[in-house]
N, C-alpha and C positions, 0 to 999 in steps of 0.2 A: 538189201537196201544199205545205203551208206550211212555213216554217222552224221548227226546234225552238226552244222557249223556254228560255233559260238566265238565271241571275241577272246574268251579265255577257256581253259579246260574247266568244265563245270565242277569236276571233283575237287579242284583246288579251293573251291568256295565252301564245301561242306565243313561245317563247324564254325564258319565265320560269323561273328556277331555284327549285327547292323547297328547303326546309331540308335541310341535310346530315344524314345519319344514320350511325351507327356500329353495328357488330355484331361480336361476338367468336366465333371458331370454337372452341367448347367441346367437349372430348372426349365428355362424356356425351350432349349434345344430338346430336352427330354420330353416335354409336353408335346412338341411338334411330332416327334417320333411316335409317341403313344397315340396321338390323334390319327396319324397316318396309318397305323396298324389296327386301329379300332379297339384299342385296349380299354376295357371298362372295369377291370378289377380295382376296387377301392385301395388296395395295398399300394398300387402304383400311382394313385391319384391324390390320396388324402394322407397327410402326415400322421393324423391320429390313428387311422386304420393301419398304416405301416407300423407304428409303434405298438399297437395292440397285437400285431402279428409277430412282434419280436425284433423288428428292425429299428435302428436308431434314427432313421429318416426314410424318405421314400427310396426304395431300392430301384435299381435298373433291371429291366427284363433281360433274360439271358442273351439274346442276340444283339442287344444294344452295345455291348462291349466291342463287337466287331465294327459297328458303325463308328464309334468313337476312335478306334484305332485307324480306320480308313480316313475319316474326315480330318483328323488332327495330325496326320502323318506328313511331316515336312518333306520327306523323300520317298514317296510310295513306289517310285520306279527304280530304286537303288539296285535291286537284283537284276532288273531288266538292263540297266546301264552296265552292270558288271559283266553280264552275258552278251551284251550287244544285241538285244532283242527289241523289236518294235512292239509297242503296246497293242497294236492291232492283231497280234498273233497270240494274245493271252486270253485264257478262259479261266473262270473260277472253278477249281476242281471240287474241293470239299473243305469243310470247316468242322473242327471238333473242339469242344470246350470241356474242361474239368474245373469245376468251381470249388473253391476252398472257403470262401467268405464272401458276403454280399458287398457290392459296391453301391453307394447311395449318393443322392444329391449332395453336392458340396465336396465330394472326394476328388482328389487329384490322382489319376491313374498313371502308372509308369509302365511302359511296354518295353521289354528287352527281347528282341528277336534274334534268333540264330538260325542259320541255314542248316536244317536237319538232314536232308537228303536230296539228291538229284538223280533221277532214274529215267532212262529212256523206255518207252513203251511202243508197241505196234511197229517194231523194226526201226525205230528212230523217228517215226512220224510225229510222235508226241514226246515231250520231256516234262516230267512231273517234278516240281520244285516244292519241297515241304519246308515251311518255316515253323520252328518251335518258338513260341512266344510266352515268356513268363510275365505275369501282370502283378504288380504290387500297388498298394495304395500309397498315398503320400506319407504314411506313417511307417512304411517299410514292411507292412504285412503282406504276405503272399496270398493273393486272392483268387488267382486263376491261372490255368495253363491253356493255351490255345495252339492248335495245330492248324495251319492254313496252307492249303495246297493249290499252287498255281499250275495250270496246264499250258505249255507252250506248243503251239502248232508249228511244226518245223516245215520250212518250204520244201517242196518236192521238185526234183530235177525233171527234165523232159522224159526220163525213163521211169518216173514214178518213185525214184529213191529219194530219201531225205538228204 
């Protein structure tokens, strides 16, 4: 199978930092998320329960950080633009979180993404693009590390090669 065709050599992008983005943990948006997932734990719903559990305010549940990054990202397609890839060829591969500190209502989160790796799989039929994302709160405290992997489905030629 042939190598996938991109606008630039993907390996030149490895290590590139993407524009920093900021997101705010807003009570109404968080409540909508909690209602949507059916969260009933008082720690996520009641400030007194959150403080009793050791939080300074209502914390965000683990996967909400990904939602904030996605919703408040001014340029979610930057990697796709750099590679010259149509969004219709993208799949969500995997997500990994390492938490260092809780994010709570009222926090401003700062996401700094870097392209960690770009690897072809299945003879070039798929390209895996991993972003390493450092998350800090507005006070400069390191609160999480996220690895987000996008899967690009590469077009196949008439012989089945990518």
